[in-house]
N, CA, C, O and CB atoms as a CASP TS submission, in Angstrom:
PFRMAT TS
TARGET T0000
AUTHOR 0000-0000-0000
METHOD Language model
MODEL 1
PARENT N/A
ATOM      1  N   MET     1     -31.310   4.423  74.586  1.00  0.00           N
ATOM      2  CA  MET     1     -30.160   3.668  74.021  1.00  0.00           C
ATOM      3  C   MET     1     -30.256   3.754  72.564  1.00  0.00           C
ATOM      4  O   MET     1     -31.242   3.362  71.941  1.00  0.00           O
ATOM      5  CB  MET     1     -30.125   2.184  74.472  1.00  0.00           C
ATOM      6  N   ASN     2     -29.148   4.308  71.995  1.00  0.00           N
ATOM      7  CA  ASN     2     -28.966   4.352  70.516  1.00  0.00           C
ATOM      8  C   ASN     2     -28.237   3.132  70.084  1.00  0.00           C
ATOM      9  O   ASN     2     -27.052   2.928  70.349  1.00  0.00           O
ATOM     10  CB  ASN     2     -28.195   5.619  70.056  1.00  0.00           C
ATOM     11  N   SER     3     -29.022   2.309  69.389  1.00  0.00           N
ATOM     12  CA  SER     3     -28.414   1.056  68.766  1.00  0.00           C
ATOM     13  C   SER     3     -28.891   1.035  67.245  1.00  0.00           C
ATOM     14  O   SER     3     -29.909   1.584  66.824  1.00  0.00           O
ATOM     15  CB  SER     3     -28.914  -0.355  69.591  1.00  0.00           C
ATOM     16  N   HIS     4     -28.095   0.398  66.598  1.00  0.00           N
ATOM     17  CA  HIS     4     -28.351   0.318  65.160  1.00  0.00           C
ATOM     18  C   HIS     4     -28.702  -1.098  64.634  1.00  0.00           C
ATOM     19  O   HIS     4     -28.452  -1.338  63.453  1.00  0.00           O
ATOM     20  CB  HIS     4     -27.144   0.822  64.433  1.00  0.00           C
ATOM     21  N   TYR     5     -29.226  -1.997  65.366  1.00  0.00           N
ATOM     22  CA  TYR     5     -29.538  -3.308  65.064  1.00  0.00           C
ATOM     23  C   TYR     5     -30.800  -3.495  64.234  1.00  0.00           C
ATOM     24  O   TYR     5     -31.700  -2.656  64.187  1.00  0.00           O
ATOM     25  CB  TYR     5     -29.636  -4.024  66.273  1.00  0.00           C
ATOM     26  N   SER     6     -30.801  -4.584  63.623  1.00  0.00           N
ATOM     27  CA  SER     6     -31.990  -4.905  62.700  1.00  0.00           C
ATOM     28  C   SER     6     -33.068  -5.409  63.484  1.00  0.00           C
ATOM     29  O   SER     6     -32.915  -6.097  64.494  1.00  0.00           O
ATOM     30  CB  SER     6     -31.665  -5.938  61.604  1.00  0.00           C
ATOM     31  N   ILE     7     -34.217  -5.037  62.976  1.00  0.00           N
ATOM     32  CA  ILE     7     -35.513  -5.679  63.600  1.00  0.00           C
ATOM     33  C   ILE     7     -36.335  -6.274  62.250  1.00  0.00           C
ATOM     34  O   ILE     7     -36.638  -5.522  61.324  1.00  0.00           O
ATOM     35  CB  ILE     7     -36.526  -4.404  64.543  1.00  0.00           C
ATOM     36  N   VAL     8     -36.592  -7.418  62.247  1.00  0.00           N
ATOM     37  CA  VAL     8     -37.380  -7.952  61.151  1.00  0.00           C
ATOM     38  C   VAL     8     -38.771  -8.319  61.657  1.00  0.00           C
ATOM     39  O   VAL     8     -38.916  -9.082  62.612  1.00  0.00           O
ATOM     40  CB  VAL     8     -36.683  -9.177  60.519  1.00  0.00           C
ATOM     41  N   ILE     9     -39.810  -7.754  60.990  1.00  0.00           N
ATOM     42  CA  ILE     9     -41.225  -8.006  61.430  1.00  0.00           C
ATOM     43  C   ILE     9     -41.995  -8.798  60.312  1.00  0.00           C
ATOM     44  O   ILE     9     -42.003  -8.424  59.139  1.00  0.00           O
ATOM     45  CB  ILE     9     -41.980  -6.601  61.745  1.00  0.00           C
ATOM     46  N   GLN    10     -42.528  -9.726  60.687  1.00  0.00           N
ATOM     47  CA  GLN    10     -43.375 -10.503  59.486  1.00  0.00           C
ATOM     48  C   GLN    10     -44.687 -10.789  60.305  1.00  0.00           C
ATOM     49  O   GLN    10     -44.770 -10.892  61.529  1.00  0.00           O
ATOM     50  CB  GLN    10     -42.576 -12.114  58.813  1.00  0.00           C
ATOM     51  N   TRP    11     -45.621 -10.888  59.443  1.00  0.00           N
ATOM     52  CA  TRP    11     -46.975 -11.242  59.758  1.00  0.00           C
ATOM     53  C   TRP    11     -47.031 -12.938  59.802  1.00  0.00           C
ATOM     54  O   TRP    11     -46.595 -13.601  58.861  1.00  0.00           O
ATOM     55  CB  TRP    11     -48.016 -10.551  58.585  1.00  0.00           C
ATOM     56  N   SER    12     -47.548 -13.477  60.861  1.00  0.00           N
ATOM     57  CA  SER    12     -47.583 -14.967  60.794  1.00  0.00           C
ATOM     58  C   SER    12     -49.251 -15.404  60.692  1.00  0.00           C
ATOM     59  O   SER    12     -50.024 -15.150  61.616  1.00  0.00           O
ATOM     60  CB  SER    12     -46.772 -15.641  62.251  1.00  0.00           C
ATOM     61  N   ASP    13     -49.623 -16.000  59.605  1.00  0.00           N
ATOM     62  CA  ASP    13     -50.891 -16.452  59.506  1.00  0.00           C
ATOM     63  C   ASP    13     -51.159 -17.598  60.362  1.00  0.00           C
ATOM     64  O   ASP    13     -52.300 -17.790  60.783  1.00  0.00           O
ATOM     65  CB  ASP    13     -51.175 -16.736  58.210  1.00  0.00           C
ATOM     66  N   GLU    14     -50.053 -18.486  60.692  1.00  0.00           N
ATOM     67  CA  GLU    14     -50.376 -19.482  61.675  1.00  0.00           C
ATOM     68  C   GLU    14     -50.572 -18.929  63.031  1.00  0.00           C
ATOM     69  O   GLU    14     -51.436 -19.452  63.735  1.00  0.00           O
ATOM     70  CB  GLU    14     -49.350 -20.491  61.718  1.00  0.00           C
ATOM     71  N   ASP    15     -49.913 -17.983  63.468  1.00  0.00           N
ATOM     72  CA  ASP    15     -50.043 -17.423  64.878  1.00  0.00           C
ATOM     73  C   ASP    15     -50.965 -16.340  64.847  1.00  0.00           C
ATOM     74  O   ASP    15     -51.323 -15.937  65.954  1.00  0.00           O
ATOM     75  CB  ASP    15     -48.717 -16.929  65.477  1.00  0.00           C
ATOM     76  N   GLN    16     -51.434 -15.775  63.853  1.00  0.00           N
ATOM     77  CA  GLN    16     -52.250 -14.542  63.706  1.00  0.00           C
ATOM     78  C   GLN    16     -51.705 -13.324  64.571  1.00  0.00           C
ATOM     79  O   GLN    16     -52.384 -12.591  65.289  1.00  0.00           O
ATOM     80  CB  GLN    16     -53.735 -14.865  64.126  1.00  0.00           C
ATOM     81  N   LYS    17     -50.380 -13.268  64.357  1.00  0.00           N
ATOM     82  CA  LYS    17     -49.776 -11.999  65.075  1.00  0.00           C
ATOM     83  C   LYS    17     -48.470 -11.749  64.359  1.00  0.00           C
ATOM     84  O   LYS    17     -48.008 -12.534  63.531  1.00  0.00           O
ATOM     85  CB  LYS    17     -49.505 -12.212  66.748  1.00  0.00           C
ATOM     86  N   TYR    18     -47.868 -10.551  64.741  1.00  0.00           N
ATOM     87  CA  TYR    18     -46.541 -10.135  64.067  1.00  0.00           C
ATOM     88  C   TYR    18     -45.506 -10.976  64.863  1.00  0.00           C
ATOM     89  O   TYR    18     -45.585 -11.080  66.087  1.00  0.00           O
ATOM     90  CB  TYR    18     -46.209  -8.421  64.154  1.00  0.00           C
ATOM     91  N   VAL    19     -44.515 -11.583  64.116  1.00  0.00           N
ATOM     92  CA  VAL    19     -43.476 -12.212  64.671  1.00  0.00           C
ATOM     93  C   VAL    19     -42.024 -11.327  64.259  1.00  0.00           C
ATOM     94  O   VAL    19     -41.751 -10.894  63.139  1.00  0.00           O
ATOM     95  CB  VAL    19     -43.536 -13.767  64.142  1.00  0.00           C
ATOM     96  N   VAL    20     -41.280 -11.214  65.380  1.00  0.00           N
ATOM     97  CA  VAL    20     -40.129 -10.367  65.256  1.00  0.00           C
ATOM     98  C   VAL    20     -38.968 -11.132  65.531  1.00  0.00           C
ATOM     99  O   VAL    20     -38.915 -11.920  66.476  1.00  0.00           O
ATOM    100  CB  VAL    20     -40.185  -9.204  66.122  1.00  0.00           C
ATOM    101  N   SER    21     -37.838 -10.886  64.573  1.00  0.00           N
ATOM    102  CA  SER    21     -36.576 -11.380  64.922  1.00  0.00           C
ATOM    103  C   SER    21     -35.542 -10.407  65.007  1.00  0.00           C
ATOM    104  O   SER    21     -35.597  -9.389  64.317  1.00  0.00           O
ATOM    105  CB  SER    21     -36.197 -12.334  64.060  1.00  0.00           C
ATOM    106  N   LEU    22     -34.543 -10.646  65.844  1.00  0.00           N
ATOM    107  CA  LEU    22     -33.381  -9.697  65.874  1.00  0.00           C
ATOM    108  C   LEU    22     -32.244 -10.471  65.448  1.00  0.00           C
ATOM    109  O   LEU    22     -31.657 -11.230  66.218  1.00  0.00           O
ATOM    110  CB  LEU    22     -33.113  -9.046  67.274  1.00  0.00           C
ATOM    111  N   PRO    23     -31.886 -10.286  64.132  1.00  0.00           N
ATOM    112  CA  PRO    23     -30.889 -11.363  63.398  1.00  0.00           C
ATOM    113  C   PRO    23     -29.528 -11.255  64.011  1.00  0.00           C
ATOM    114  O   PRO    23     -28.899 -12.298  64.191  1.00  0.00           O
ATOM    115  CB  PRO    23     -30.720 -11.094  61.732  1.00  0.00           C
ATOM    116  N   GLU    24     -29.034 -10.168  64.332  1.00  0.00           N
ATOM    117  CA  GLU    24     -27.685 -10.198  64.947  1.00  0.00           C
ATOM    118  C   GLU    24     -27.522 -10.785  66.150  1.00  0.00           C
ATOM    119  O   GLU    24     -26.391 -10.970  66.599  1.00  0.00           O
ATOM    120  CB  GLU    24     -27.196  -9.010  65.105  1.00  0.00           C
ATOM    121  N   PHE    25     -28.572 -11.130  66.783  1.00  0.00           N
ATOM    122  CA  PHE    25     -28.309 -11.811  68.187  1.00  0.00           C
ATOM    123  C   PHE    25     -28.770 -13.315  68.069  1.00  0.00           C
ATOM    124  O   PHE    25     -29.091 -13.903  69.102  1.00  0.00           O
ATOM    125  CB  PHE    25     -29.188 -11.026  69.462  1.00  0.00           C
ATOM    126  N   GLY    26     -28.817 -13.978  66.823  1.00  0.00           N
ATOM    127  CA  GLY    26     -29.045 -15.283  66.713  1.00  0.00           C
ATOM    128  C   GLY    26     -30.319 -15.772  66.505  1.00  0.00           C
ATOM    129  O   GLY    26     -31.247 -14.963  66.520  1.00  0.00           O
ATOM    130  N   PRO    27     -30.588 -17.202  66.274  1.00  0.00           N
ATOM    131  CA  PRO    27     -31.861 -17.563  65.909  1.00  0.00           C
ATOM    132  C   PRO    27     -32.909 -17.676  67.035  1.00  0.00           C
ATOM    133  O   PRO    27     -34.044 -18.042  66.729  1.00  0.00           O
ATOM    134  CB  PRO    27     -31.756 -18.767  65.229  1.00  0.00           C
ATOM    135  N   TYR    28     -32.609 -17.386  68.321  1.00  0.00           N
ATOM    136  CA  TYR    28     -33.278 -17.333  69.549  1.00  0.00           C
ATOM    137  C   TYR    28     -33.915 -16.202  69.863  1.00  0.00           C
ATOM    138  O   TYR    28     -34.866 -16.229  70.644  1.00  0.00           O
ATOM    139  CB  TYR    28     -32.514 -17.579  70.498  1.00  0.00           C
ATOM    140  N   ALA    29     -33.445 -14.977  69.256  1.00  0.00           N
ATOM    141  CA  ALA    29     -33.910 -13.649  69.636  1.00  0.00           C
ATOM    142  C   ALA    29     -35.091 -13.308  68.901  1.00  0.00           C
ATOM    143  O   ALA    29     -35.036 -12.835  67.766  1.00  0.00           O
ATOM    144  CB  ALA    29     -32.890 -12.619  69.427  1.00  0.00           C
ATOM    145  N   HIS    30     -36.190 -13.539  69.533  1.00  0.00           N
ATOM    146  CA  HIS    30     -37.394 -13.336  68.729  1.00  0.00           C
ATOM    147  C   HIS    30     -38.394 -12.850  69.981  1.00  0.00           C
ATOM    148  O   HIS    30     -38.143 -13.044  71.171  1.00  0.00           O
ATOM    149  CB  HIS    30     -37.913 -14.830  67.818  1.00  0.00           C
ATOM    150  N   THR    31     -39.591 -12.169  69.451  1.00  0.00           N
ATOM    151  CA  THR    31     -40.750 -11.779  70.161  1.00  0.00           C
ATOM    152  C   THR    31     -41.791 -11.634  69.327  1.00  0.00           C
ATOM    153  O   THR    31     -41.651 -12.066  68.183  1.00  0.00           O
ATOM    154  CB  THR    31     -40.596 -10.643  70.876  1.00  0.00           C
ATOM    155  N   HIS    32     -42.929 -11.061  69.673  1.00  0.00           N
ATOM    156  CA  HIS    32     -44.120 -11.059  68.892  1.00  0.00           C
ATOM    157  C   HIS    32     -45.012  -9.892  69.233  1.00  0.00           C
ATOM    158  O   HIS    32     -44.590  -9.178  70.143  1.00  0.00           O
ATOM    159  CB  HIS    32     -44.845 -12.332  69.072  1.00  0.00           C
ATOM    160  N   GLY    33     -46.037  -9.594  68.743  1.00  0.00           N
ATOM    161  CA  GLY    33     -46.997  -8.544  69.137  1.00  0.00           C
ATOM    162  C   GLY    33     -48.379  -8.737  68.320  1.00  0.00           C
ATOM    163  O   GLY    33     -48.382  -9.104  67.145  1.00  0.00           O
ATOM    164  N   GLU    34     -49.369  -8.498  68.938  1.00  0.00           N
ATOM    165  CA  GLU    34     -50.789  -8.569  68.276  1.00  0.00           C
ATOM    166  C   GLU    34     -50.964  -7.536  67.198  1.00  0.00           C
ATOM    167  O   GLU    34     -51.554  -7.811  66.153  1.00  0.00           O
ATOM    168  CB  GLU    34     -51.946  -8.343  69.344  1.00  0.00           C
ATOM    169  N   THR    35     -50.430  -6.291  67.455  1.00  0.00           N
ATOM    170  CA  THR    35     -50.244  -5.173  66.329  1.00  0.00           C
ATOM    171  C   THR    35     -48.910  -4.910  65.971  1.00  0.00           C
ATOM    172  O   THR    35     -48.037  -5.271  66.760  1.00  0.00           O
ATOM    173  CB  THR    35     -50.798  -3.844  66.724  1.00  0.00           C
ATOM    174  N   TYR    36     -48.558  -4.287  64.812  1.00  0.00           N
ATOM    175  CA  TYR    36     -47.322  -4.076  64.353  1.00  0.00           C
ATOM    176  C   TYR    36     -46.690  -3.150  65.397  1.00  0.00           C
ATOM    177  O   TYR    36     -45.549  -3.412  65.780  1.00  0.00           O
ATOM    178  CB  TYR    36     -47.337  -3.536  62.939  1.00  0.00           C
ATOM    179  N   GLU    37     -47.352  -2.068  65.897  1.00  0.00           N
ATOM    180  CA  GLU    37     -46.837  -1.289  66.795  1.00  0.00           C
ATOM    181  C   GLU    37     -46.432  -2.081  68.324  1.00  0.00           C
ATOM    182  O   GLU    37     -45.505  -1.687  69.032  1.00  0.00           O
ATOM    183  CB  GLU    37     -47.872  -0.172  66.900  1.00  0.00           C
ATOM    184  N   GLU    38     -47.131  -3.014  68.596  1.00  0.00           N
ATOM    185  CA  GLU    38     -46.815  -3.769  69.753  1.00  0.00           C
ATOM    186  C   GLU    38     -45.585  -4.597  69.539  1.00  0.00           C
ATOM    187  O   GLU    38     -44.729  -4.817  70.396  1.00  0.00           O
ATOM    188  CB  GLU    38     -47.954  -4.618  70.137  1.00  0.00           C
ATOM    189  N   ALA    39     -45.588  -5.074  68.192  1.00  0.00           N
ATOM    190  CA  ALA    39     -44.346  -5.871  67.879  1.00  0.00           C
ATOM    191  C   ALA    39     -43.099  -4.958  67.882  1.00  0.00           C
ATOM    192  O   ALA    39     -42.050  -5.414  68.336  1.00  0.00           O
ATOM    193  CB  ALA    39     -44.479  -6.588  66.461  1.00  0.00           C
ATOM    194  N   VAL    40     -43.147  -3.771  67.431  1.00  0.00           N
ATOM    195  CA  VAL    40     -42.036  -2.857  67.386  1.00  0.00           C
ATOM    196  C   VAL    40     -41.676  -2.620  69.045  1.00  0.00           C
ATOM    197  O   VAL    40     -40.575  -2.924  69.504  1.00  0.00           O
ATOM    198  CB  VAL    40     -42.489  -1.382  66.501  1.00  0.00           C
ATOM    199  N   GLN    41     -42.564  -2.144  69.713  1.00  0.00           N
ATOM    200  CA  GLN    41     -42.369  -2.008  71.186  1.00  0.00           C
ATOM    201  C   GLN    41     -41.577  -3.093  71.823  1.00  0.00           C
ATOM    202  O   GLN    41     -40.526  -2.851  72.418  1.00  0.00           O
ATOM    203  CB  GLN    41     -43.669  -1.952  71.865  1.00  0.00           C
ATOM    204  N   HIS    42     -42.128  -4.416  71.690  1.00  0.00           N
ATOM    205  CA  HIS    42     -41.528  -5.567  72.311  1.00  0.00           C
ATOM    206  C   HIS    42     -40.191  -5.716  71.748  1.00  0.00           C
ATOM    207  O   HIS    42     -39.262  -6.056  72.481  1.00  0.00           O
ATOM    208  CB  HIS    42     -42.342  -6.821  72.124  1.00  0.00           C
ATOM    209  N   ALA    43     -40.002  -5.465  70.381  1.00  0.00           N
ATOM    210  CA  ALA    43     -38.696  -5.582  69.894  1.00  0.00           C
ATOM    211  C   ALA    43     -37.568  -4.775  70.466  1.00  0.00           C
ATOM    212  O   ALA    43     -36.450  -5.228  70.712  1.00  0.00           O
ATOM    213  CB  ALA    43     -38.753  -5.329  68.618  1.00  0.00           C
ATOM    214  N   GLN    44     -37.996  -3.429  70.672  1.00  0.00           N
ATOM    215  CA  GLN    44     -37.191  -2.606  71.346  1.00  0.00           C
ATOM    216  C   GLN    44     -36.852  -3.043  72.721  1.00  0.00           C
ATOM    217  O   GLN    44     -35.670  -3.002  73.061  1.00  0.00           O
ATOM    218  CB  GLN    44     -37.747  -1.390  71.352  1.00  0.00           C
ATOM    219  N   GLU    45     -37.824  -3.487  73.613  1.00  0.00           N
ATOM    220  CA  GLU    45     -37.681  -4.018  74.850  1.00  0.00           C
ATOM    221  C   GLU    45     -36.665  -5.235  74.833  1.00  0.00           C
ATOM    222  O   GLU    45     -35.714  -5.299  75.611  1.00  0.00           O
ATOM    223  CB  GLU    45     -39.031  -4.394  75.350  1.00  0.00           C
ATOM    224  N   VAL    46     -36.907  -6.049  74.024  1.00  0.00           N
ATOM    225  CA  VAL    46     -35.997  -7.275  74.003  1.00  0.00           C
ATOM    226  C   VAL    46     -34.561  -6.951  73.574  1.00  0.00           C
ATOM    227  O   VAL    46     -33.614  -7.542  74.092  1.00  0.00           O
ATOM    228  CB  VAL    46     -36.567  -8.357  73.027  1.00  0.00           C
ATOM    229  N   LEU    47     -34.394  -6.008  72.620  1.00  0.00           N
ATOM    230  CA  LEU    47     -33.195  -5.482  72.275  1.00  0.00           C
ATOM    231  C   LEU    47     -32.494  -4.813  73.339  1.00  0.00           C
ATOM    232  O   LEU    47     -31.298  -5.068  73.482  1.00  0.00           O
ATOM    233  CB  LEU    47     -33.355  -4.659  71.250  1.00  0.00           C
ATOM    234  N   GLU    48     -33.066  -3.987  74.113  1.00  0.00           N
ATOM    235  CA  GLU    48     -32.515  -3.316  75.347  1.00  0.00           C
ATOM    236  C   GLU    48     -32.017  -4.405  76.262  1.00  0.00           C
ATOM    237  O   GLU    48     -30.844  -4.425  76.634  1.00  0.00           O
ATOM    238  CB  GLU    48     -33.612  -2.409  76.096  1.00  0.00           C
ATOM    239  N   LEU    49     -32.896  -5.306  76.626  1.00  0.00           N
ATOM    240  CA  LEU    49     -32.388  -6.405  77.442  1.00  0.00           C
ATOM    241  C   LEU    49     -31.294  -7.133  76.992  1.00  0.00           C
ATOM    242  O   LEU    49     -30.393  -7.410  77.784  1.00  0.00           O
ATOM    243  CB  LEU    49     -33.326  -7.289  77.663  1.00  0.00           C
ATOM    244  N   LEU    50     -31.241  -7.528  75.670  1.00  0.00           N
ATOM    245  CA  LEU    50     -30.030  -8.287  75.291  1.00  0.00           C
ATOM    246  C   LEU    50     -28.808  -7.498  75.399  1.00  0.00           C
ATOM    247  O   LEU    50     -27.778  -8.021  75.824  1.00  0.00           O
ATOM    248  CB  LEU    50     -30.130  -8.798  73.921  1.00  0.00           C
ATOM    249  N   ILE    51     -28.855  -6.169  75.013  1.00  0.00           N
ATOM    250  CA  ILE    51     -27.563  -5.404  75.142  1.00  0.00           C
ATOM    251  C   ILE    51     -27.168  -5.359  76.479  1.00  0.00           C
ATOM    252  O   ILE    51     -25.981  -5.539  76.752  1.00  0.00           O
ATOM    253  CB  ILE    51     -27.634  -4.016  74.634  1.00  0.00           C
ATOM    254  N   GLU    52     -28.185  -5.096  77.556  1.00  0.00           N
ATOM    255  CA  GLU    52     -27.826  -4.901  78.825  1.00  0.00           C
ATOM    256  C   GLU    52     -27.175  -6.269  79.342  1.00  0.00           C
ATOM    257  O   GLU    52     -26.276  -6.209  80.181  1.00  0.00           O
ATOM    258  CB  GLU    52     -29.044  -4.425  79.626  1.00  0.00           C
ATOM    259  N   ASP    53     -27.621  -7.509  78.846  1.00  0.00           N
ATOM    260  CA  ASP    53     -27.326  -8.803  79.301  1.00  0.00           C
ATOM    261  C   ASP    53     -25.681  -8.885  78.946  1.00  0.00           C
ATOM    262  O   ASP    53     -24.769  -9.100  79.744  1.00  0.00           O
ATOM    263  CB  ASP    53     -28.338  -9.991  78.526  1.00  0.00           C
ATOM    264  N   TYR    54     -25.590  -8.646  77.497  1.00  0.00           N
ATOM    265  CA  TYR    54     -24.299  -8.924  76.991  1.00  0.00           C
ATOM    266  C   TYR    54     -23.268  -8.040  77.730  1.00  0.00           C
ATOM    267  O   TYR    54     -22.275  -8.551  78.249  1.00  0.00           O
ATOM    268  CB  TYR    54     -24.265  -8.698  75.472  1.00  0.00           C
ATOM    269  N   GLN    55     -23.524  -6.637  77.778  1.00  0.00           N
ATOM    270  CA  GLN    55     -22.605  -5.830  78.723  1.00  0.00           C
ATOM    271  C   GLN    55     -22.414  -6.372  80.027  1.00  0.00           C
ATOM    272  O   GLN    55     -21.255  -6.448  80.435  1.00  0.00           O
ATOM    273  CB  GLN    55     -23.098  -4.485  78.934  1.00  0.00           C
ATOM    274  N   ALA    56     -23.429  -6.795  80.815  1.00  0.00           N
ATOM    275  CA  ALA    56     -23.283  -7.249  82.094  1.00  0.00           C
ATOM    276  C   ALA    56     -22.329  -8.554  82.227  1.00  0.00           C
ATOM    277  O   ALA    56     -21.558  -8.693  83.177  1.00  0.00           O
ATOM    278  CB  ALA    56     -24.654  -7.501  82.606  1.00  0.00           C
ATOM    279  N   ARG    57     -22.449  -9.413  81.265  1.00  0.00           N
ATOM    280  CA  ARG    57     -21.555 -10.566  81.217  1.00  0.00           C
ATOM    281  C   ARG    57     -20.191 -10.450  80.481  1.00  0.00           C
ATOM    282  O   ARG    57     -19.410 -11.388  80.323  1.00  0.00           O
ATOM    283  CB  ARG    57     -22.281 -11.628  80.611  1.00  0.00           C
ATOM    284  N   GLY    58     -20.013  -9.209  80.066  1.00  0.00           N
ATOM    285  CA  GLY    58     -18.717  -8.868  79.443  1.00  0.00           C
ATOM    286  C   GLY    58     -18.514  -9.488  77.986  1.00  0.00           C
ATOM    287  O   GLY    58     -17.387  -9.676  77.530  1.00  0.00           O
ATOM    288  N   ILE    59     -19.698  -9.795  77.279  1.00  0.00           N
ATOM    289  CA  ILE    59     -19.726 -10.490  75.984  1.00  0.00           C
ATOM    290  C   ILE    59     -19.772  -9.350  74.900  1.00  0.00           C
ATOM    291  O   ILE    59     -20.608  -8.448  74.964  1.00  0.00           O
ATOM    292  CB  ILE    59     -21.015 -11.520  75.871  1.00  0.00           C
ATOM    293  N   ASP    60     -18.882  -9.432  73.957  1.00  0.00           N
ATOM    294  CA  ASP    60     -18.869  -8.415  72.861  1.00  0.00           C
ATOM    295  C   ASP    60     -20.261  -8.344  72.121  1.00  0.00           C
ATOM    296  O   ASP    60     -20.842  -9.330  71.667  1.00  0.00           O
ATOM    297  CB  ASP    60     -17.717  -8.770  71.812  1.00  0.00           C
ATOM    298  N   LEU    61     -20.677  -7.161  72.067  1.00  0.00           N
ATOM    299  CA  LEU    61     -21.996  -6.945  71.203  1.00  0.00           C
ATOM    300  C   LEU    61     -21.688  -7.355  69.692  1.00  0.00           C
ATOM    301  O   LEU    61     -20.612  -7.069  69.167  1.00  0.00           O
ATOM    302  CB  LEU    61     -22.516  -5.284  71.253  1.00  0.00           C
ATOM    303  N   PRO    62     -22.628  -7.994  69.077  1.00  0.00           N
ATOM    304  CA  PRO    62     -22.454  -8.346  67.659  1.00  0.00           C
ATOM    305  C   PRO    62     -22.464  -7.115  66.755  1.00  0.00           C
ATOM    306  O   PRO    62     -23.182  -6.179  67.105  1.00  0.00           O
ATOM    307  CB  PRO    62     -23.552  -9.311  67.219  1.00  0.00           C
ATOM    308  N   GLU    63     -21.773  -7.012  65.667  1.00  0.00           N
ATOM    309  CA  GLU    63     -21.767  -5.982  64.866  1.00  0.00           C
ATOM    310  C   GLU    63     -23.062  -5.743  64.133  1.00  0.00           C
ATOM    311  O   GLU    63     -23.575  -6.704  63.561  1.00  0.00           O
ATOM    312  CB  GLU    63     -20.736  -6.134  64.030  1.00  0.00           C
ATOM    313  N   PRO    64     -23.669  -4.513  64.088  1.00  0.00           N
ATOM    314  CA  PRO    64     -24.884  -4.326  63.495  1.00  0.00           C
ATOM    315  C   PRO    64     -24.834  -4.597  61.847  1.00  0.00           C
ATOM    316  O   PRO    64     -23.987  -4.044  61.147  1.00  0.00           O
ATOM    317  CB  PRO    64     -25.329  -2.889  63.861  1.00  0.00           C
ATOM    318  N   ARG    65     -25.654  -5.345  61.406  1.00  0.00           N
ATOM    319  CA  ARG    65     -25.651  -5.502  59.888  1.00  0.00           C
ATOM    320  C   ARG    65     -26.316  -4.347  59.106  1.00  0.00           C
ATOM    321  O   ARG    65     -27.290  -3.763  59.581  1.00  0.00           O
ATOM    322  CB  ARG    65     -26.383  -6.806  59.507  1.00  0.00           C
ATOM    323  N   THR    66     -25.811  -4.032  57.957  1.00  0.00           N
ATOM    324  CA  THR    66     -26.203  -3.086  57.035  1.00  0.00           C
ATOM    325  C   THR    66     -27.216  -3.749  56.084  1.00  0.00           C
ATOM    326  O   THR    66     -27.401  -4.966  56.114  1.00  0.00           O
ATOM    327  CB  THR    66     -24.997  -2.517  56.316  1.00  0.00           C
ATOM    328  N   ILE    67     -27.788  -3.034  55.346  1.00  0.00           N
ATOM    329  CA  ILE    67     -28.914  -3.448  54.401  1.00  0.00           C
ATOM    330  C   ILE    67     -28.300  -4.209  53.408  1.00  0.00           C
ATOM    331  O   ILE    67     -28.870  -5.167  52.885  1.00  0.00           O
ATOM    332  CB  ILE    67     -29.705  -2.283  53.754  1.00  0.00           C
ATOM    333  N   GLU    68     -26.993  -3.785  53.066  1.00  0.00           N
ATOM    334  CA  GLU    68     -26.323  -4.540  51.963  1.00  0.00           C
ATOM    335  C   GLU    68     -26.108  -6.060  52.389  1.00  0.00           C
ATOM    336  O   GLU    68     -26.088  -6.931  51.519  1.00  0.00           O
ATOM    337  CB  GLU    68     -24.893  -3.843  51.605  1.00  0.00           C
ATOM    338  N   HIS    69     -25.966  -6.333  53.586  1.00  0.00           N
ATOM    339  CA  HIS    69     -25.894  -7.696  54.138  1.00  0.00           C
ATOM    340  C   HIS    69     -27.086  -8.398  53.778  1.00  0.00           C
ATOM    341  O   HIS    69     -27.011  -9.514  53.265  1.00  0.00           O
ATOM    342  CB  HIS    69     -25.719  -7.723  55.622  1.00  0.00           C
ATOM    343  N   PHE    70     -28.292  -7.778  54.027  1.00  0.00           N
ATOM    344  CA  PHE    70     -29.439  -8.670  53.867  1.00  0.00           C
ATOM    345  C   PHE    70     -29.825  -8.664  52.304  1.00  0.00           C
ATOM    346  O   PHE    70     -30.565  -9.534  51.847  1.00  0.00           O
ATOM    347  CB  PHE    70     -30.696  -8.172  54.826  1.00  0.00           C
ATOM    348  N   GLU    71     -29.317  -7.697  51.557  1.00  0.00           N
ATOM    349  CA  GLU    71     -29.604  -7.781  50.138  1.00  0.00           C
ATOM    350  C   GLU    71     -28.732  -8.894  49.508  1.00  0.00           C
ATOM    351  O   GLU    71     -29.236  -9.655  48.682  1.00  0.00           O
ATOM    352  CB  GLU    71     -29.350  -6.399  49.444  1.00  0.00           C
ATOM    353  N   THR    72     -27.467  -9.004  49.870  1.00  0.00           N
ATOM    354  CA  THR    72     -26.600 -10.046  49.334  1.00  0.00           C
ATOM    355  C   THR    72     -27.083 -11.449  49.692  1.00  0.00           C
ATOM    356  O   THR    72     -27.160 -12.362  48.869  1.00  0.00           O
ATOM    357  CB  THR    72     -25.190  -9.849  49.840  1.00  0.00           C
ATOM    358  N   ALA    73     -27.435 -11.561  51.110  1.00  0.00           N
ATOM    359  CA  ALA    73     -27.895 -12.827  51.684  1.00  0.00           C
ATOM    360  C   ALA    73     -29.156 -13.462  51.043  1.00  0.00           C
ATOM    361  O   ALA    73     -29.496 -14.618  51.297  1.00  0.00           O
ATOM    362  CB  ALA    73     -28.159 -12.611  53.117  1.00  0.00           C
ATOM    363  N   GLN    74     -29.914 -12.545  50.096  1.00  0.00           N
ATOM    364  CA  GLN    74     -31.167 -13.123  49.649  1.00  0.00           C
ATOM    365  C   GLN    74     -30.874 -13.602  48.170  1.00  0.00           C
ATOM    366  O   GLN    74     -31.750 -14.212  47.557  1.00  0.00           O
ATOM    367  CB  GLN    74     -32.410 -12.036  49.745  1.00  0.00           C
ATOM    368  N   VAL    75     -29.690 -13.340  47.615  1.00  0.00           N
ATOM    369  CA  VAL    75     -29.308 -13.533  46.278  1.00  0.00           C
ATOM    370  C   VAL    75     -29.122 -15.040  46.178  1.00  0.00           C
ATOM    371  O   VAL    75     -28.780 -15.550  45.111  1.00  0.00           O
ATOM    372  CB  VAL    75     -28.029 -12.706  45.887  1.00  0.00           C
TER
END
């Protein structure tokens, strides 16, 4: 599946693992991983499931965000 969605990966000192968010899909689209590689793998799996779910329910997929969106959001 070729998608161009954002994956944000951050280390959590509290959880002692990498926490991942998929911002285009809202505040509840999260996963995690013990390693960075595992976090990426889980993010890809969740992203595929989200896309499949949206398509199965006939919901329009969110527009992928560009890097410019994140740069201006931080200002």
